[in-house]
Steps between C-alpha positions, in 0.01 A plus 500: 500500500848365444779751454797260530548414135850638453800277444632612839195364682590296810541125463226311679666164451860413421632167377876473546709225340229235531580149384211250506394164363325176578778277627693462177693762304406858588215642291571859612861613548619811685195708400455851637193713426304784665124559499433869550208686650241604243681333209438196284805276454502242222693175537570370150654187356424184307326200655735338750700818563412494872228766524246287689769354727610851598142594589467184707822580683371848585185342643683239707387209283852402391817485709769743393828661592550874487250742650152637443419815698152652512525849648687439824394134522725215396286251310757218500388213723140617537203286407285592200206614716730721708632666185144557380412670827798732459335631183620282210221350286563236232271409209655183356460378146187289469275726712421252779150618585280292730255381238226387741492834684323810376685804369440680827609202710822479297567867569442448871766228499745776408429670832678225691834647391416831668631576849144606595159484335437873544378664181444173313157604374638831370786321329259260330289785367812670365595178321151478353556855374823393332347175372130565436459162333566337838237721660246377247588139586562532874258218590600279208705184549863564401518180297234634264702810408692539176879468506538877489254549783681241710826687440333824613372318808850370584636855479206635700558242773866604525396866521270421793816469712578867419856408398787740461660272239303298244667214311324391180612190312373494138165675565411509129588136425233326295269800494339670201681824405202710608497345848877521532481872413236545771730347761790720388275807533427388855873489578544851364209615715649337808820686429321835469276456806732326748866499600524126441807353335419240233728223369366367172607180324357514150592301189359766267799733478311784335231500769756480780731774373207723407369478856813483714721779629797275576604161364741217566589235242581149620689247294575151637436622853712816499427867436654596165347848466308752710386859484208719391255285304498736201876469462496119498255477212685351203826453693743226401481352851121472482515343153762248612301412814204390287664381180842379618831604354741767625 
């Protein structure tokens, strides 16, 4: 059971003054955030604000300046697979399941990010407990699953690595409200049953702020507001980030 849900919980991962892009103008500029143990952190902002780029920088998929520190490990300069083995799991937008593999085979792929394979069977059964729909379809081809089931499978595969930090990019995108609510209940359960830190990018502001403990608001690549999620609800900075204006 997780007991590290206070605001003073230790930071599992720190991003300090990160600037990143794709060869042209910077998409993310001087961004600093912290992902804390046992807490859900929302990263908010309009399309193009830099949320996905920041996640990619954390995972070593985009070159950046500044620093990313995971525990005592400096992430800067490490390859994506090395960062995954440290304990950072990333579920990108678009799910990315292996459609010709079964549900169970997809989950086993997630084991490759673990330092060892010890306890993989127990981890899989725990994931089936969290996501019983996957257990029902464990032998089914992933490509035959619904969009919501494929999203659950992508999250389950990331959890197979037993990460300390989970990055989720738009997990409810394109899903029916009922399925999106099921995924958000899973995140709340992960928070209550593990000490994992979760970074959530979510376009639905109400869902994100209702779920998160902490939040950062990005606008044109820079943090314009941060603090407890409940305090940011309805703030001028949040409104401006999505609707423009000052």
